[in-house]
C-alpha angles and dihedrals in degrees: 000000000000122000115259116255114271095252091053091048089051093050091048090051091051090050091051090050092048090051091049093048091048089051091050092051090050095049093048095042093108092047091052090049092051093043109038093170091061119078137192113232140168114243105224092204096055101019086229129132117244138179108237124207102008105190085015083282115141093195091073140053134177121227115226109219120238100215113085097233096052091041092053091046095052092045092052091050091051099040098094105027134103121206105210114215093211095056143047088236150098122233113211103209100196095046094036089225125144113212118197111202108240118162148307093198120110107272125243118234091260092049092050090068091049092047091057092055119127124168144152116247117201117197131159093349095309130104122218123188107224120193147145107243143148114307118253125261086239091062093047091050090054091046091055091059104029121118130195106224107170144001111305133217090185096057087247090292090290091287101130096093091045090053089053090048091052091047092048091049094051098035107030096153096043096049102134100161116136083237106085120238088248090064091069116076134165117314113253130188134184110241131202108191131204098028124155107207113250119143096222096043092047090049090051092049092050095047092049093044092052092053096045095045092049092046093055096038119018089198092056112122115248123227107246116232111205125205110240116233090244088064093051104046135069129222090248124037115263118240104264098214123053094208101024097272140017110280121247091217131030121194103198134183116210113264124232109259091235092054090050092048092051092046093050090049090050091059096066142036130049122326092262092057093044092049094049095049092049089050089049089057091054091045093049095050094043092053091082095038118138123189120247094261093054092046092051092049091052093046092051091048098050096037094051112117089233097045092116093043091072105021093170093058091046090051091049091052092051094046091045092052092051093047091046091060099092099174116140120232090259092050091049092052093049092046091052092051094048093046101042109026120087106226089210091062089053091048091052089058093045090050089059090065111013092161091063093054101038096060132066115249129223107200125202102259098046105277115134121197122197120227116278095213137022123241110272096023118152126203091269090057092051093046091056102035108016108061096070090047091050092053092048096046099047087053091051091050093046093050092050090050106039100032092048089231129044103250100232102038102029089228129133140213099228121213094250130141090246091055092046088058093046093049096047096090091043091053089054092046097051090044089059090052093047093050092051089051091050091050095046100034096109092067092070099045 
């Protein structure tokens, strides 16, 4: 029999590929339904199918095997699982078990005691069996096919040791990793059994578990809570450069260590944490705020040519100026914002998500926040009418978060996934204010 002409061979190959891709989509239909943030795509470079954004995490992808047996095996392992974006974990839907990915490395002596831990955890009238136990076959199947594709802020969901385990299992004699074979042990996960999936309830379980486990054993590993991308990004891209381009020269004054600590903390975590640490920066800097009259009195006193001639009089002038500044803490905070924050920088953040700021917000917990801006506002409108509202509303949010209950209404902003989403633009907005205050702080001291 003669070979078919090249164009017929090509068409046959395309048909085979189409049939394979259709088969793959069918086999992973349940996984796609359970994990809408993950997508199947064809890698143009390799002409292979991959699962993009498992866990909604763009630092990872999963290779889909070509051979039918491996393909069917992976699809069956992934059919009834959910990969939660907020956790380094797998939720097994049929069993209602939540599996937190721990390690496949050989355990240290201290970790061996932890890895044998098994306890009942009672919360809100429900009992969950919590234990360290062998990792699931579903997790191992994912580890065999996982790929690290870009820099990760989630530590690649803790999968590196599981990838090495899978490689060692399949390629024992060809293991050439700089990590010795002895470094890899048996895969272990931390399991929470009998869990109905609900974002808010799971979050509450994890927060309470973290506290209790750390209270009874300060070496106990904490469950990491990741910040989903939807809580980090805005509807419109932020301007990259604060002043149009990166400066060629920066004349810096050393920052207070507390300010740096608050600022670093404000760059990570959920929107509630980010908001509170940014507010803490403003609060910290405003604590020592003096109004313009007091500052001018002090400057005249200490810059006088005869200041040292009569030190007692100079001291009295300085003390008198400080005591004469009768601003409350709230007034100081508002004065610092109005004096040091560039309204245009705030407007740039607002412009990234005008919908979020032009509507009133009903938070889980009962707190209601009026809109910051009106529909159709321009920068000039915000500059005239919006700064006072911004000062008032960030204080209302802060009180409802850090005091547990908003002082006037006795309502709360609960730590729910809905509220995280609602607070995301506010966390970005107050961060812009805090950074301006850090940059310009020396002008008020």
